[in-house]
C-alpha positions as CSV (number, residue, x, y, z in Angstrom):
1,X,5.5,92.4,44.6
2,X,5.4,96.1,43.9
3,X,2.3,97.9,42.7
4,X,3.4,98.2,39.0
5,X,3.9,94.5,38.7
6,X,0.5,93.8,40.2
7,X,-1.2,96.1,37.8
8,X,0.7,94.6,34.9
9,X,-0.4,91.1,35.9
10,X,-3.9,92.3,36.5
11,X,-4.0,93.8,32.9
12,X,-2.7,90.5,31.5
13,X,-5.3,88.5,33.4
14,X,-8.1,90.8,32.1
15,X,-6.8,90.5,28.5
16,X,-6.7,86.7,28.8
17,X,-10.2,86.7,30.2
18,X,-11.4,88.9,27.4
19,X,-9.8,86.6,24.9
20,X,-11.3,83.5,26.5
21,X,-14.8,85.2,26.4
22,X,-14.4,86.1,22.8
23,X,-13.4,82.5,21.9
24,X,-16.4,81.1,23.9
25,X,-18.8,83.5,22.2
26,X,-17.5,82.6,18.7
27,X,-18.1,78.9,19.1
28,X,-21.0,77.5,17.2
29,X,-23.0,74.5,18.1
30,X,-21.9,71.0,16.9
31,X,-25.0,70.6,14.7
32,X,-24.4,73.9,13.0
33,X,-20.8,73.0,12.3
34,X,-21.8,69.6,11.1
35,X,-24.3,71.0,8.6
36,X,-21.9,73.7,7.5
37,X,-19.2,71.0,6.8
38,X,-21.6,68.7,5.0
39,X,-22.8,71.6,2.8
40,X,-19.2,72.7,2.2
41,X,-18.3,69.2,1.1
42,X,-21.3,68.9,-1.2
43,X,-20.7,72.2,-2.9
44,X,-17.0,71.3,-3.3
45,X,-17.9,68.0,-5.0
46,X,-20.5,69.7,-7.2
47,X,-18.0,72.3,-8.3
48,X,-15.5,69.5,-9.1
49,X,-18.1,67.7,-11.2
50,X,-19.1,70.8,-13.1
51,X,-15.5,71.7,-13.7
52,X,-14.7,68.3,-15.1
53,X,-17.9,68.4,-17.3
54,X,-16.5,71.5,-18.9
55,X,-12.9,70.5,-19.0
56,X,-13.2,67.0,-20.5
57,X,-14.9,68.1,-23.7
58,X,-12.3,70.8,-24.2
59,X,-9.4,68.3,-23.7
60,X,-11.1,65.9,-26.1
61,X,-11.4,68.6,-28.7
62,X,-7.8,69.6,-28.5
63,X,-6.7,66.0,-28.6
64,X,-8.7,65.4,-31.7
65,X,-6.8,68.3,-33.3
66,X,-3.5,66.6,-32.6
67,X,-4.1,63.7,-35.0
68,X,-1.7,65.3,-37.6
69,X,1.4,64.6,-35.3
70,X,2.8,61.3,-36.6
71,X,4.3,60.1,-33.4
72,X,1.2,60.4,-31.2
73,X,-1.5,60.8,-33.8
74,X,-2.5,57.2,-33.9
75,X,-2.5,56.9,-30.1
76,X,-4.7,60.0,-29.7
77,X,-7.0,58.9,-32.5
78,X,-7.6,55.6,-30.6
79,X,-8.3,57.5,-27.4
80,X,-10.7,59.9,-29.1
81,X,-12.5,57.0,-30.9
82,X,-12.8,55.1,-27.7
83,X,-14.3,58.1,-25.8
84,X,-16.7,58.8,-28.6
85,X,-17.8,55.2,-28.7
86,X,-18.7,55.4,-25.0
87,X,-21.1,58.3,-25.7
């Protein structure tokens, strides 16, 4: 091997070692990852519940405004009446 190839390989090995060190330093502990994932899942579920709590009354309101359409008016009226009877 000539000297330029050796220096090229040496630089590649140094770069690979630096990359491996960066990956090893960025790893967090298993417990920390576990808690982060649990909190992420809980916040995601909470966000979904809040979004549905806002979205469902809006949909019900708009469905109740569609009663004047003859083809689907009776069907929507039954749905709205059923939902309001559950409250």
